[in-house]
N, C-alpha and C positions, 0 to 999 in steps of 0.2 A: 612757390611758396614763399615767401620774403615779407622782413620779418616784420615787421606794421602790419598782415594779412592773418597772420602767427598770433598779434599781438591786438587783433583784434579779433579773434574762433577763441583765445583764451576770454576777454575780455566780453562775453556775451554766454560766457559756459557759464564765468563765475553769476554772471545777470538774473540766471535761470533762477527759478526756484528749483530747492534739493528734492532730491524723490523722498516717499515715504519713506519713512521706513517702518518691518513689520515689531508688530507687541510687541513678539515672544521672540525678538534675534538673538536677546539680552540671556533669553535661558533657555535659549536654542545653544549659542557659543561658549554656556557655563557651561551646560548639558560636553558638549563634543572634547572641551577640551578636560575636562573633569575624562571624559571612558581616554585619549588620549594618552594623559598622566599615569593612569594602570598603567598604559599600552608599555611604556614607557620604564617604569616601572618592574614592570614581568620580563620581562624584554633582556634589564639586568640583573634580575635574582638569576635566567635561567644562562648571560650567561657568568655571571662565579661559579652560577651550580656545572657547566659546563669545565670552569678553567680549573673550580677544586678540583672533579675530574677525574681532567691532565693533569690534575699533582701528583693526583695520588696512581691512577694506571702507571704512569712511567717512576714512581718510586719502590711499586709492583716488581716491572719488570731488570728496577736496576739491584733488584737485593738478590732479583734469585733468576737474571745472568751473570749479576759483579762481567761488566762492562772492566770495568778497571785492572785486575787476575789477572795478567798476561796468560795465553791459550798453552797445552804444553809443547812439547814442539816434538815436532813428527817425522824433522831429514837424517838424524841419525838413531840405530837403536839406547835403549838404555846399557850402562858400564855392568859388567857378570860375572864375575868369575876367576876371578885376579888371584 
């Protein structure tokens, strides 16, 4: 299809009458949009809750395991009876 044929096809499409729009289209779009917004807000809340739970779990683990403390040496026995 060359340029004049494409232009003619576009002109034919634009000259036709547009198809009728369903009368309840706006109400359906608003209903779906509000449902999508509610789902997005719920997902955002769930992600924040998961992030908070992960932070609390990390803090509890760090307070119990104390990874910053150097473990005792096990290669040499303690010196006693000098």
